C-alpha positions as CSV (number, residue, x, y, z in Angstrom):
1,M,44.4,-56.9,70.0
2,Q,47.0,-59.4,70.9
3,Q,47.7,-59.4,74.7
4,D,51.1,-59.4,76.3
5,P,52.3,-62.8,77.4
6,P,52.1,-63.5,81.1
7,A,55.2,-62.6,83.1
8,P,57.3,-65.4,84.5
9,P,57.3,-66.0,88.3
10,P,59.6,-63.6,90.3
11,P,63.0,-64.9,91.4
12,T,63.8,-64.7,95.1
13,G,64.4,-61.1,96.4
14,T,62.8,-59.3,93.4
15,S,60.2,-56.7,93.6
16,A,56.5,-57.6,93.9
17,S,55.9,-55.5,90.9
18,W,57.5,-58.2,88.7
19,G,54.2,-60.0,88.5
20,R,52.4,-57.1,86.8
21,A,51.7,-57.3,83.1
22,L,54.0,-55.3,80.9
23,S,52.3,-52.7,78.7
24,P,53.4,-52.0,75.1
25,G,56.7,-50.2,74.9
26,R,58.2,-52.1,77.9
27,I,60.2,-55.2,77.3
28,A,61.8,-57.6,79.7
29,S,63.6,-60.9,78.8
30,V,63.2,-64.0,80.9
31,G,65.6,-64.3,83.7
32,A,66.7,-60.7,83.6
33,N,65.5,-60.1,87.1
34,P,64.5,-56.5,86.4
35,I,62.1,-54.0,87.7
36,V,60.5,-51.7,85.1
37,S,59.0,-48.5,86.4
38,T,56.0,-46.6,84.9
39,G,56.6,-45.0,81.6
40,A,57.4,-46.0,78.0
41,D,60.5,-46.9,76.1
42,R,62.3,-48.7,78.8
43,I,64.2,-51.9,78.0
44,V,66.0,-54.4,80.2
45,G,68.5,-56.7,78.5
46,A,68.8,-60.4,79.3
47,G,70.9,-61.0,82.4
48,A,71.4,-57.4,83.1
49,D,69.8,-57.5,86.5
50,R,69.4,-53.8,86.6
51,I,66.6,-51.3,86.8
52,V,65.2,-48.7,84.5
53,S,64.1,-45.6,86.5
54,T,61.3,-43.1,85.8
55,G,61.9,-41.1,82.7
56,A,62.1,-41.6,79.0
57,D,64.6,-43.4,76.8
58,R,66.6,-45.2,79.5
59,I,68.2,-48.5,78.6
60,V,70.2,-51.1,80.3
61,G,72.3,-53.1,77.9
62,A,72.6,-56.9,78.2
63,G,75.3,-57.7,80.6
64,A,76.5,-54.2,80.6
65,G,75.5,-53.6,84.2
66,R,75.1,-49.9,83.6
67,I,72.3,-47.4,83.0
68,V,72.0,-44.7,80.4
69,G,70.2,-41.5,81.4
70,A,67.9,-39.5,79.3
71,G,69.7,-38.2,76.2
72,A,72.9,-40.1,77.2
73,S,74.9,-42.7,75.3
74,L,76.5,-46.0,76.4
75,E,80.1,-46.2,75.1
76,A,82.7,-48.9,75.9
77,G,81.1,-49.9,79.2
78,R,80.8,-46.4,80.5
79,I,77.7,-44.3,81.3
80,A,77.1,-40.7,80.4
81,S,74.3,-39.2,82.5
82,A,74.0,-35.6,83.7
83,G,77.6,-35.0,83.0
84,W,79.0,-37.9,85.0
85,S,80.8,-41.0,83.8
86,V,81.2,-44.2,85.7
87,D,83.7,-46.9,84.8
88,E,82.6,-50.5,84.7
89,S,85.1,-51.5,87.4
90,A,84.2,-48.6,89.7
91,S,83.3,-49.5,93.3
92,R,81.3,-46.5,94.2
93,S,77.6,-45.8,94.6
94,T,75.4,-42.8,94.6
95,S,75.7,-40.3,97.4
96,A,73.0,-39.9,100.1
97,G,70.2,-37.7,99.1
98,A,66.5,-37.5,98.6
99,G,65.3,-40.0,96.0
100,W,68.6,-41.7,95.6
101,S,68.7,-45.4,96.5
102,V,71.1,-48.3,96.8
103,G,70.1,-51.7,95.4
104,E,70.3,-55.0,97.1
105,S,72.1,-58.0,95.8
106,A,68.9,-59.7,94.7
107,G,66.6,-57.2,92.9
108,Q,67.2,-53.5,92.6
109,T,65.4,-50.4,93.4
110,A,65.7,-47.0,91.8
111,S,64.3,-43.6,92.1
112,T,64.8,-40.3,90.2
113,G,67.1,-42.0,87.7
114,V,69.9,-43.1,90.0
115,V,70.8,-46.8,90.7
116,S,73.6,-48.6,92.5
117,D,74.6,-52.1,93.5
118,A,74.7,-53.1,97.2
119,S,78.4,-54.0,96.7
120,A,79.1,-50.5,95.6
121,R,77.8,-48.5,98.6
122,F,79.9,-45.4,99.2
123,G,81.7,-45.7,102.5
124,E,81.7,-49.4,102.9
125,G,85.4,-50.3,102.7
126,A,86.2,-46.9,101.4
127,N,89.8,-45.8,101.7
128,P,89.8,-43.1,104.4
129,R,92.6,-41.4,102.7
130,G,90.4,-40.7,99.8
131,D,92.7,-42.2,97.2
132,A,91.1,-42.4,93.8
133,T,90.0,-45.8,92.7
134,P,90.4,-46.5,89.0
135,G,87.1,-45.5,87.4
136,A,85.8,-43.9,90.7
137,E,84.9,-40.7,89.0
138,G,81.3,-40.2,88.4
139,V,78.2,-40.2,90.6
140,G,80.1,-41.8,93.5
141,A,82.6,-39.0,93.5
142,A,79.8,-36.6,94.1
143,A,79.6,-37.8,97.7
144,W,83.0,-36.5,98.7
145,L,82.5,-33.4,96.5
146,L,79.3,-32.4,98.3
147,S,81.0,-33.0,101.7
148,L,83.9,-30.7,100.7
149,L,81.4,-28.0,99.5
150,R,79.7,-28.3,102.9
151,F,82.9,-27.9,104.9
152,T,84.0,-24.9,102.8
153,S,80.6,-23.2,102.9
154,P,80.4,-19.8,104.7
155,T,77.2,-21.1,106.3
156,L,79.1,-23.7,108.3
157,P,78.2,-22.7,111.8
158,I,81.7,-22.2,113.3
159,G,81.7,-18.4,113.4
160,A,84.4,-17.8,110.8
161,Y,82.6,-14.6,109.7
162,A,83.6,-12.9,113.0
163,Y,87.4,-13.0,112.3
164,S,89.5,-10.9,110.0
165,R,93.1,-12.1,110.8
166,G,94.4,-8.6,111.3
167,L,92.8,-7.2,108.2
168,E,90.6,-4.8,110.2
169,Y,93.6,-3.0,111.6
170,A,95.3,-3.0,108.1
171,V,92.2,-1.2,106.8
172,Q,92.2,1.4,109.6
173,A,95.9,2.0,109.2
174,G,95.5,2.6,105.5
175,W,97.5,-0.4,104.4
176,V,94.4,-1.8,102.7
177,R,92.2,0.8,101.1
178,D,90.8,-0.5,97.8
179,E,90.4,-3.6,95.7
180,A,94.0,-3.8,94.5
181,S,95.5,-3.5,98.0
182,A,92.9,-5.9,99.5
183,Q,93.8,-8.5,96.8
184,A,97.5,-8.0,97.5
185,W,97.0,-8.4,101.2
186,I,95.0,-11.6,101.0
187,L,97.0,-13.2,98.2
188,G,100.3,-12.2,99.8
189,S,99.2,-13.8,103.1
190,V,98.2,-17.0,101.3
191,E,101.3,-17.3,99.1
192,H,103.9,-16.2,101.6
193,S,102.5,-17.5,104.9
194,T,99.8,-20.1,104.5
195,A,101.7,-21.9,101.7
196,H,104.7,-22.5,103.9
197,L,103.0,-23.1,107.3
198,D,99.3,-24.0,107.4
199,A,99.2,-25.8,104.1
200,P,102.1,-28.3,104.6
201,I,101.0,-29.0,108.1
202,F,97.5,-29.5,106.9
203,M,98.7,-32.3,104.6
204,R,100.5,-34.0,107.6
205,L,97.4,-33.6,109.7
206,Y,95.3,-35.2,107.0
207,S,97.7,-38.2,106.7
208,A,97.7,-38.6,110.5
209,H,93.9,-38.5,110.8
210,A,93.4,-40.8,107.8
211,G,95.9,-43.3,109.2
212,G,94.5,-43.3,112.8
213,D,97.7,-41.7,114.1
214,A,96.3,-39.7,117.0
215,S,99.8,-38.8,118.5
216,G,101.0,-37.6,115.1
217,A,97.9,-35.5,114.6
218,A,98.3,-34.0,118.1
219,R,102.0,-33.3,117.4
220,W,101.4,-31.4,114.2
221,N,98.4,-29.6,115.8
222,R,100.6,-28.3,118.6
223,R,103.3,-27.2,116.0
224,L,100.7,-25.1,114.1
225,F,99.2,-23.6,117.2
226,A,102.6,-22.6,118.5
227,S,103.4,-20.8,115.2
228,R,100.6,-18.3,115.7
229,E,102.0,-14.8,116.0
230,S,99.6,-13.2,118.4
231,A,97.1,-13.9,121.1
232,E,94.2,-13.0,118.8
233,L,95.4,-15.3,116.1
234,R,95.7,-18.1,118.7
235,L,92.2,-17.4,120.0
236,E,90.8,-17.3,116.5
237,D,92.4,-20.7,115.5
238,S,91.4,-22.4,118.8
239,Q,87.8,-21.2,118.7
240,L,87.2,-22.1,115.0
241,G,88.8,-25.5,115.6
242,A,86.8,-26.2,118.8
243,A,83.6,-25.1,117.0
244,L,84.2,-27.4,114.1
245,A,85.1,-30.3,116.4
246,R,81.8,-29.9,118.3
247,L,80.0,-29.8,115.0
248,L,81.7,-33.0,113.8
249,A,81.2,-34.8,117.2
250,G,77.5,-33.8,117.1
251,Q,77.2,-35.5,113.7
252,G,78.6,-38.8,115.0
253,L,82.4,-38.5,114.3
254,V,83.7,-39.9,117.6
255,Q,87.3,-39.0,116.7
256,A,86.4,-35.3,117.1
257,Q,85.1,-35.6,120.6
258,P,88.5,-35.2,122.4
259,W,89.4,-32.2,120.3
260,A,86.2,-30.4,121.2
261,A,87.3,-30.0,124.8
262,A,90.9,-29.1,124.1
263,Q,92.2,-25.5,124.4
264,D,94.5,-25.6,121.4
265,T,92.5,-27.3,118.7
266,C,93.5,-25.8,115.3
267,Y,90.9,-25.2,112.6
268,A,93.3,-26.9,110.1
269,S,93.3,-30.1,112.2
270,M,89.6,-30.4,112.3
271,F,89.1,-29.6,108.6
272,A,91.7,-32.3,107.9
273,L,89.9,-34.7,110.2
274,A,86.5,-34.0,108.6
275,A,88.0,-34.5,105.1
276,A,89.8,-37.7,105.9
277,H,86.7,-39.3,107.3
278,S,84.5,-38.1,104.5
279,G,86.6,-39.8,101.8
280,I,87.8,-36.4,100.3
281,P,91.1,-36.8,98.5
282,A,94.0,-35.1,100.2
283,E,94.7,-32.7,97.4
284,A,91.1,-31.6,97.0
285,A,90.9,-31.2,100.8
286,L,93.9,-28.9,100.8
287,L,92.4,-26.8,98.0
288,G,89.1,-26.6,99.9
289,F,90.9,-25.5,103.1
290,L,92.8,-22.8,101.3
291,W,89.6,-21.6,99.6
292,A,87.7,-21.4,102.9
293,L,90.5,-19.2,104.4
294,A,90.7,-17.0,101.3
295,E,86.9,-16.6,101.0
296,S,86.6,-15.7,104.6
297,Q,89.3,-12.9,104.2
298,T,87.6,-11.7,101.0
299,S,84.3,-11.4,102.8
300,A,85.9,-9.4,105.6
301,A,87.5,-7.1,103.0
302,V,84.2,-6.5,101.3
303,R,82.7,-5.4,104.6
304,L,85.7,-3.4,105.9
305,V,87.2,-1.4,103.0
306,P,84.3,-1.5,101.9
307,L,84.2,-3.1,98.5
308,G,81.4,-3.9,96.1
309,Q,80.3,-7.5,95.6
310,S,81.7,-7.5,92.1
311,A,85.1,-6.4,93.4
312,G,84.9,-9.3,95.9
313,Q,84.2,-11.7,93.1
314,R,87.2,-10.4,91.1
315,I,89.4,-11.0,94.2
316,L,88.0,-14.5,94.5
317,A,88.6,-15.2,90.8
318,A,92.3,-14.2,91.2
319,L,92.6,-16.4,94.3
320,A,91.1,-19.3,92.4
321,R,93.8,-19.0,89.8
322,A,96.5,-18.8,92.4
323,L,95.5,-21.5,94.9
324,P,96.4,-24.6,92.8
325,A,100.0,-23.5,92.6
326,V,100.0,-22.7,96.3
327,A,98.7,-26.2,97.0
328,E,101.3,-27.8,94.8
329,R,104.1,-25.8,96.4
330,A,102.9,-26.8,99.9
331,A,103.0,-30.5,98.9
332,G,106.7,-30.2,98.3
333,V,107.7,-28.5,101.6
334,S,109.8,-30.8,103.8
335,D,109.4,-31.0,107.6
336,D,112.5,-28.8,108.2
337,E,111.2,-26.2,105.8
338,I,107.8,-25.6,107.5
339,G,107.5,-22.1,108.9
340,A,106.7,-18.6,107.9
341,L,107.5,-15.1,109.0
342,S,104.8,-12.5,108.4
343,P,105.7,-9.4,110.4
344,G,103.0,-7.2,108.9
345,L,100.3,-9.7,109.8
346,A,101.7,-10.2,113.3
347,I,101.8,-6.4,113.9
348,A,98.3,-5.8,112.6
349,S,96.9,-8.6,114.7
350,A,98.7,-7.4,117.8
351,L,97.6,-3.8,117.4
352,H,94.0,-4.9,116.7
353,E,93.8,-6.1,120.3
354,T,93.7,-2.4,121.5
355,Q,92.0,-0.9,118.4
356,Y,89.3,1.5,119.6
357,T,86.4,0.4,117.5
358,R,86.3,-3.2,116.1
359,L,83.8,-5.2,114.1
360,F,85.8,-8.4,114.2
361,R,87.4,-10.5,116.9
362,S,90.8,-10.6,115.2
């Protein structure tokens, strides 16, 4: 049997595994500076300077600088892998996670099928506003998407489950008594109050935090806090905001430290701060903020009315259809137009303070 030819000496910075003989089914051209992992049917093209990761039928084209995942195709300098596409000019890398690695400028490493150049590390030189870079969609975008999912998760340890924003009194008074009235209450609050107050102020808070404008962020935070209609709503906003600020500060976001000790830190302000410093685009951050509020209210309605889980999901589906229009409307609100009047919400919240039996703090 004819033996494989000896491999050339490794260039500076490449993996020590370069010196190993290549078994049949693995091909590497001279000067390609590749690393080929165990398994068959991997090819590295000349000058590609890329890696083929564990798994079958992965190919790096000559000079293409991209990787094709299992069952995917390489078209016009783009990669299709696991439903993601990455433009050739994109300056993004894979998000942090087990088995995901970032390559160095000389020699690359890869694990579980994900590879990135050192020059494309997510976060290095990233725009804190989260503006989309041409071709930035793809695996790199997953980093901010996962951050947004984390900030909107009900498991975020800030105590949001303990507040109903006046819904508990509305249930006791009979204003909310079934699925239809619960959906009307929650959607009405979002469309007629949040869309004209919290949402437009959120966009201004995001811009202030992204631009390092501490005084602007403080000004809009005070404006939002002063707009709360009752003592309970103020307490809810300040406690959620302070809890999120402490969480962010504990995770190394130094900008959150002064907010953690303040008495009037609004939840919207800290959500905007977290989003701006996680590279989450402003529009996506606003939708996430609105979704977190709506989901919290729906969860409270399921427990209070009570409603079944399927009914709760139908309410959430209706909210998901309505929130994009709410976010778009909020983006067009001028400074002079910011404000909302919600007498039913204010009355429910005020009367909840003296309600005989209560499950929720607001």
